[in-house]
N, C-alpha and C positions, 0 to 999 in steps of 0.2 A: 541534598538533591542532586542528581546526577544528568546528561544527559549523554542523549544514545547516537552514537555517532550509527553508519552503514555497515562498517564492518566488526561490529558487535551484535549487531542482526545474524548478520551471514556466518558469520563464525558459531556461532547459534545454535539455525538451521541446516547448516550443510557439513555434510563429515569432513574430517579434515584431511587434508592431501602432504600434509608432512607433520615433523614429530614439532617444531612453530608451535605447525598449525592446532595439531591433538592439546599442546598446552594453555593457547589461548579457545579453544572452543572449552577445557575446563572451567580457565577464568569467566567465558560468554555466559557459561550455564549458572553460575553461581554468581555471578550481579541476575540473573533471569531470576532462580531460586530467590533471591535477596527481595525482587521486587513483588514475584508472586506470595510470599510470608509474610511482606509486608516490613521486610526490614530496611530495604531505603524506596526511597521516591525519583520516579524518572522521569523525564519529558522525549521526545525529540520533536523531531517538524516533516511536513509534506513533503519537502526534497530530500531527507534522508528518507522516507521512503518509497520516494518515487526511484531514489538510487537502491534502493534493497529490490524494488520490482526488479529495478532494470536490468540490475548483475545476475540476477536467476533468471529471469525468461530468458539473458542472451545465447543466441545458437552458441556463442566461442567460448560460453561458461557453462552456466549449467543446464540448462534449453528446458528449463520448467514450464508450463503449461500454467496459466493464470488463475486454472479454476486451484491446483497444487500451492499455487503463490496466495490466494485468497486464503485456504483452509490453512497454510502454514501458520498466516501472518493475523489471523484472526481470533485466536487464544491470545497473543501477546497486547496484541492493539486491547482486549477487555481487561485485561491485569488488573484492579484497585490501583496499583504502586504508579504504572504507569497515568501520571499528570496529564492529560491532554483537557481542553475543552470538549464537555459532553459531545455539545455539535457535535467537532473537531469526528471523536470517535464514532458517530454514528455515520458520519459520511465513508468515512476510510473502512466502516462495515459494508456501508452500502455499495462500493465501489467496487469489494469485494465481488460481491452477489453480483456486481452489473458484469466485472471482466467475467466471473465465471460463465453468465450466461451468454455473453458476449465475446467469445477469446480472439476475433478480428483485433478487436478494442484491445492498448497500452490500459497500465495501470495510470494512466497521465490522463486516455482520455475517460477511463472507468471515473477518477475521479473530477471530472468535471462533469461526466454527466449526473452523478450522484449531488453536486454543487449546483448545478442547475436545477433538477427534480426542486431537492430544497428549497430554493428561492425561489422558482417559480418564474425562472429569468427563458426567456430564446436567446437560443447560441446564434452569434452567428458564426459562423463554420463553413466552410465547402465540405468539408468531410459526411457523405452519406452513407456511414457507419453506424452516425450516429441515429437514421430514419429508423433503422427496425428496436430502439427502445421507447417506447407507449410515451412514456412523459417526456420527452423532448420535445422541446417545439423549437426548428431550425428559424431562423432569422437570416433574411435574406433584404437589404434593402432597393427598394422602390428602381426601377433605371428607368432611362427617357430614351427614347427609341432614337 
């Protein structure tokens, strides 16, 4: 099994900007093709997906909207050869949906919302952007006067 770093996703998902990146894109495409065919098994982490989302959404890099990023990542996350616990795959896909529906949120906030929804927790946050998500209950501790 292989562990996929952010640069493997980025080279696969973006247009190359030089001859070295053309080669890297070819390698990344071959890796993801092998995963799709079942010739390779791979895994990754939340941190890697967060880095990919951050770079793709960065105004200094690719400046892609969250909905586009979610659409690019969803087929990769669904690959049977990408071995993640089923709950994680569902959470990552739900985070993409939330990010698409609420573009002001970033990937990490969308993933936070997906986790909170899935586990029926209350979310301790000062960020009122979460109020727009129906299944999120913000928690504020009781304060004394």
